[in-house]
C-alpha positions in Angstrom: -105.5 58.3 -13.0 -104.9 62.0 -13.5 -104.8 62.5 -9.7 -102.3 59.6 -9.3 -99.8 61.1 -11.7 -100.4 64.6 -10.1 -99.1 63.1 -6.9 -95.2 63.5 -6.4 -94.9 60.1 -4.7 -96.6 58.4 -7.6 -94.2 60.0 -10.0 -91.2 58.9 -8.0 -92.5 55.3 -7.8 -93.1 55.2 -11.5 -89.6 56.6 -12.2 -88.1 53.8 -10.1 -90.1 51.2 -11.9 -89.0 52.6 -15.3 -85.4 52.6 -14.1 -85.6 49.0 -13.0 -87.1 48.0 -16.3 -84.4 49.9 -18.2 -81.7 48.3 -16.1 -83.1 44.8 -16.7 -83.2 45.5 -20.4 -79.6 46.7 -20.5 -78.4 43.9 -18.3 -80.1 41.3 -20.5 -79.0 42.8 -23.7 -75.5 44.2 -22.9 -74.4 41.9 -19.9 -76.5 38.7 -20.3 -76.2 35.5 -18.3 -73.6 33.2 -19.9 -72.1 29.8 -19.3 -68.3 29.7 -19.0 -65.7 27.0 -18.3 -62.7 27.9 -16.2 -59.9 25.4 -17.1 -57.1 24.1 -15.0 -58.3 25.1 -11.6 -55.7 23.9 -9.1 -56.9 21.4 -6.5 -55.7 21.8 -3.0 -55.1 18.8 -0.8 -56.2 19.6 2.7 -56.0 17.8 6.0 -53.1 15.6 4.9 -51.3 14.1 7.9 -47.7 14.6 6.7 -46.3 12.7 9.6 -48.0 9.6 8.3 -48.5 10.0 4.6 -46.9 11.6 1.5 -47.8 11.8 -2.2 -46.2 8.9 -4.0 -45.3 11.3 -6.8 -44.3 14.6 -5.4 -44.6 16.3 -8.8 -48.3 15.4 -9.1 -50.4 18.4 -10.0 -54.2 18.0 -9.7 -56.5 20.3 -11.7 -60.2 20.4 -12.7 -62.3 22.3 -15.2 -65.2 24.2 -13.6 -68.4 25.2 -15.5 -70.1 28.3 -14.1 -73.0 30.6 -15.0 -73.3 34.3 -14.4 -73.2 37.7 -15.9 -70.7 38.0 -18.7 -68.8 40.8 -17.0 -68.3 38.5 -14.0 -67.5 35.1 -15.5 -65.3 36.2 -18.4 -62.7 37.7 -16.0 -62.6 34.6 -13.8 -59.1 33.2 -13.3 -58.3 29.6 -12.0 -57.1 31.0 -8.7 -60.5 32.8 -8.2 -62.1 29.4 -7.6 -61.5 27.2 -4.6 -61.1 23.5 -5.4 -60.0 21.1 -2.7 -60.2 17.5 -1.5 -60.0 16.4 2.1 -57.3 13.9 2.9 -58.6 13.2 6.4 -58.9 9.5 7.0 -57.3 8.4 3.8 -55.1 5.3 3.5 -51.8 4.3 1.8 -52.4 3.5 -1.9 -55.0 4.8 -4.4 -57.7 7.1 -3.0 -60.6 8.3 -5.3 -61.8 11.5 -3.7 -64.6 14.0 -4.6 -63.5 17.5 -5.4 -65.3 20.3 -3.4 -65.5 23.5 -5.4 -66.6 27.0 -4.2 -67.1 29.8 -6.7 -67.3 33.6 -6.1 -70.6 35.3 -5.1 -73.2 35.9 -7.8 -71.8 33.0 -9.9 -73.6 29.7 -10.2 -71.6 26.4 -10.2 -72.8 24.2 -13.0 -70.3 21.3 -13.2 -66.8 20.1 -12.2 -64.7 17.8 -14.5 -63.5 15.5 -13.3 -65.8 15.2 -10.3 -63.3 12.9 -8.5 -59.5 12.7 -8.6 -57.2 9.8 -7.8 -54.6 10.6 -5.2 -51.9 8.0 -4.5 -50.4 8.1 -1.0 -47.5 6.1 0.5 -46.6 5.8 4.2 -44.0 8.0 5.8 -41.5 5.7 7.6 -38.5 6.0 9.9 -35.4 3.9 9.8 -31.9 3.8 11.5 -29.0 3.7 9.0 -25.2 3.6 9.7 -23.0 6.5 8.7 -20.0 5.8 6.6 -16.9 8.1 6.6 -14.9 8.8 3.5 -11.3 9.9 4.5 -9.6 12.1 1.9 -6.0 13.3 1.8 -2.7 11.9 3.0 -1.3 12.5 6.5 2.1 14.0 7.1 5.0 11.8 6.1 5.7 9.0 8.5 2.1 9.0 9.7 -1.0 7.0 8.8 -4.8 7.2 9.4 -6.5 4.7 11.6 -10.1 3.5 11.3 -12.4 6.5 11.5 -14.9 6.5 14.4 -18.3 8.3 14.2 -20.8 9.4 16.9 -23.5 8.5 16.7 -22.8 5.5 14.5 -26.4 5.6 13.1 -28.9 8.3 12.3 -32.7 8.2 11.9 -34.0 9.0 8.4 -37.6 9.8 7.7 -39.6 10.1 4.5 -41.9 8.4 2.0 -41.4 4.6 2.0 -40.1 4.4 -1.6 -37.5 7.1 -0.9 -36.3 5.6 2.3 -36.0 2.2 0.7 -33.9 3.8 -2.1 -31.3 5.2 0.4 -28.2 3.1 0.0 -25.6 5.2 1.8 -25.3 7.9 4.4 -21.9 9.5 3.9 -19.7 12.2 5.3 -16.2 13.3 4.3 -13.2 14.3 6.4 -9.9 15.7 5.2 -6.7 14.6 6.9 -4.2 16.2 4.5 -0.8 16.7 6.2 -2.1 15.9 9.7 0.2 14.4 12.3 -2.2 14.1 15.2 -5.8 12.8 15.7 -8.4 14.7 13.8 -11.8 15.4 15.4 -14.5 17.2 13.5 -18.3 17.8 13.6 -19.7 17.3 10.1 -22.9 17.3 8.1 -23.7 14.2 6.0 -25.5 13.3 2.8 -28.2 10.8 2.2 -27.6 9.0 -1.1 -29.3 6.6 -3.4 -27.7 3.7 -5.3 -26.5 6.1 -8.0 -24.9 8.5 -5.6 -27.7 11.1 -5.9 -28.7 13.0 -2.8 -32.2 12.3 -1.7 -34.1 15.5 -1.2 -37.4 14.3 0.4 -35.6 12.9 3.5 -35.4 14.4 6.9 -33.0 13.1 9.5 -31.9 13.5 13.0 -29.4 14.4 14.2 -28.2 16.6 11.3 -24.5 16.4 12.1 -22.1 13.7 13.4 -18.7 13.8 15.2 -15.9 12.0 13.3 -12.6 11.0 14.9 -9.7 9.8 12.8 -6.6 8.6 14.7 -3.3 9.8 13.1 -0.4 7.7 14.4 3.4 7.3 13.5 4.1 4.3 11.3 6.9 2.4 9.6 6.9 -0.3 6.9 9.2 -3.2 7.9 10.2 -6.4 6.3 8.9 -9.8 7.5 11.6 -12.4 7.8 10.8 -16.1 8.1 12.6 -17.8 11.0 13.5 -21.1 9.4 15.0 -23.8 11.7 16.7 -27.0 10.5 17.6 -28.3 7.0 16.2 -30.8 4.5 18.0 -34.1 4.3 21.0 -34.7 2.1 20.1 -34.6 -1.5 17.4 -32.1 -1.1 17.4 -28.3 -1.4 15.3 -25.2 -0.5 14.3 -24.0 -3.9 12.4 -20.9 -2.8 10.9 -19.2 0.2 7.8 -17.0 -0.1 6.1 -15.0 2.6 2.8 -13.2 2.5 2.7 -10.4 3.4 6.4 -9.7 2.6 6.2 -6.5 4.7 3.8 -4.9 7.2 3.1 -1.5 8.6 3.6 -1.1 12.3 3.0 1.7 14.8 4.6 2.7 18.1 6.8 5.3 19.6 9.0 7.2 17.1 12.2 6.2 18.9 11.5 2.5 18.4 10.2 2.9 14.8 13.3 4.8 13.7 15.5 1.8 14.5 13.2 -1.0 13.4 13.9 -2.5 9.9 12.3 -6.0 10.2 10.4 -8.4 12.3 10.6 -12.2 12.5 8.0 -14.9 12.4 7.8 -17.6 15.0 10.3 -20.5 14.3 9.4 -22.8 11.4 11.1 -26.3 11.7 11.9 -27.9 8.3 14.4 -30.5 9.7 14.2 -33.6 7.5 11.4 -32.3 5.3 11.6 -33.5 1.6 8.6 -31.6 0.2 7.1 -28.1 0.2 6.2 -26.8 3.7 3.4 -24.1 3.9 2.4 -22.8 7.4 0.7 -19.8 8.9 2.8 -18.4 11.7 2.5 -15.5 14.1 4.7 -12.5 14.0 7.0 -11.6 16.9 6.7 -7.9 17.7 9.1 -5.9 19.8 7.8 -4.4 23.0 5.9 -1.2 22.4 5.1 -2.0 18.7 1.8 -3.0 17.3 0.6 -3.9 13.8 -1.2 -1.0 12.2 -3.6 -3.2 10.3 -5.5 -5.1 13.0 -6.6 -7.7 10.4 -2.9 -8.8 9.9 -1.6 -10.8 12.8 0.3 -13.6 11.0 2.1 -14.5 7.8 1.8 -17.4 5.4 5.2 -18.8 4.8 5.8 -21.3 1.9 9.1 -23.1 1.7 9.6 -25.1 -1.5 11.8 -28.1 -1.0 12.9 -30.3 -3.9 15.3 -33.1 -4.7 18.7 -31.9 -5.6 20.1 -32.4 -9.1 23.4 -31.5 -10.8 24.6 -30.3 -14.2 27.8 -28.9 -15.7 28.6 -25.6 -17.5 31.6 -25.0 -19.8 32.7 -21.4 -19.7 35.8 -20.0 -21.5 38.5 -18.3 -19.5 38.0 -15.0 -21.3 34.7 -14.7 -19.3 36.8 -14.3 -16.1 36.9 -10.8 -14.6 40.2 -9.6 -13.1 40.0 -7.6 -9.9 42.6 -5.8 -7.7 45.1 -4.9 -10.4 47.5 -2.2 -9.3 47.8 1.0 -11.4 50.6 0.7 -13.9 50.2 -3.1 -14.2 48.5 -5.2 -16.9 47.1 -8.6 -16.1 46.2 -11.4 -18.6 44.8 -14.9 -18.0 45.4 -18.1 -20.0 43.6 -17.7 -23.3 40.8 -20.1 -24.5 40.9 -22.2 -21.3 37.8 -24.3 -20.5 36.4 -23.8 -17.0 34.1 -26.6 -16.0 31.5 -25.7 -13.3 29.5 -28.4 -11.5 26.2 -26.8 -10.5 23.5 -28.2 -8.2 19.9 -27.0 -7.9 16.3 -28.1 -7.7 15.5 -31.0 -10.0 12.6 -29.2 -11.7 14.7 -26.3 -12.9 18.3 -27.6 -13.2 18.0 -27.6 -17.0 17.4 -23.9 -17.0 20.8 -22.9 -15.6 23.1 -21.2 -18.1 26.4 -19.3 -18.1 24.7 -15.9 -18.0 23.8 -16.7 -14.4 27.4 -17.1 -13.4 30.1 -14.5 -12.6 33.7 -15.7 -12.6 36.6 -13.6 -11.2 40.1 -13.7 -9.9 41.7 -11.4 -7.4 45.4 -10.3 -8.1 45.6 -7.7 -5.3 49.2 -7.2 -4.2 50.7 -9.4 -7.0 53.8 -8.1 -8.8 55.1 -8.7 -12.4 55.4 -12.3 -13.5 53.3 -15.4 -13.6 51.0 -16.3 -10.7 48.6 -19.2 -10.1 45.4 -17.5 -8.9 42.2 -19.0 -7.5 39.1 -18.9 -9.6 36.0 -17.6 -7.8 32.4 -18.1 -9.0 29.0 -16.8 -8.0 25.6 -18.0 -9.3 22.1 -16.8 -8.6 19.9 -18.7 -6.2 18.6 -21.4 -5.8 21.6 -22.8 -7.7 25.0 -23.5 -6.0 28.4 -24.1 -7.5 29.8 -27.2 -5.9 33.0 -27.6 -8.0 35.3 -25.6 -10.3 37.7 -27.3 -12.7 40.4 -26.2 -12.8 40.1 -24.2 -9.6 43.2 -22.1 -10.5 44.5 -20.3 -13.5 47.8 -18.6 -14.5 47.7 -14.8 -14.5 50.6 -13.0 -16.2 51.3 -9.5 -14.9 53.4 -7.0 -16.7 54.2 -3.3 -16.5 52.3 -0.9 -18.7 55.5 1.3 -18.9 57.4 -1.1 -21.2 
């Protein structure tokens, strides 16, 4: 034994053994093996074919708790990102997929357990659909011009995304401004993919990413539509009212023609001998070089109300008669408190509604000198009534000089 310790090699070996024993002691006492749980380790989804599938809930975050064993100095400093946790999405299908989580821990650390051992990943199919593009035209063209129906190329675009997101798309829209324009507007524009609430869908890809929009801007004029009525009802009947829909239309054509165009006529409407209301749809007669701006309007609905004629009388005092045409320096007076009896005809259904406020009586004394003159009484009444008799038809006007 003495010879062994006298040997240098033996001393060195012994020193190493003692060092190892001391190291083991220190490690076990000062840095022992411990069990530790690393919480909320993020799980990576690998091998997901994003051309075919997507997470049903994009906000889904998958985490697991990982139990490990190792030296205290190693495990207590572990962070969630120091551990690799992932699931393979290869071969998965649309719907719910229960998948085992594979975990790899750093060297010199033992993996004890993973909770949960499996996670549920819900996938939905990625689909493509063609959808039409709608154009919103904003602004007003220059005065005397109007915007025609916008045209878009291509008319449809291809959208791609998770099935539920694509199904939620209700509108693909772009906007073009035509403010103060007096010629056709052509513009290349991006578009928005919107859901039913008008919110832009962010998980959608599309092709192409722009469209070409053309908005025709043409000169226009609004003109009256006049019914071309031919013939008359039989004796004892009257046209009570004429209605036309639309009463006016917008037309387009050369500026020279539009500047001189005030109205257009319908095709002839024959009411000869009719004793009741006539309602017909008739075409519009357009001058050469003129077209209707609204392509959906090519005709007008004309309603001609025909009723049996009835009569009534109105008693109006002579002080209601207006005097017209008096020369300067002359004064004119009519017979006072004279009754003027008017016989009025009109539709039977409304003859009882006629009254003196609808009537205007006047006499014209233009050129007459001082003295008494018998002048003719004139009367006007609003349609559809007519004055068929005035009694008396004349009245005495006394003219005198204002200088006396």
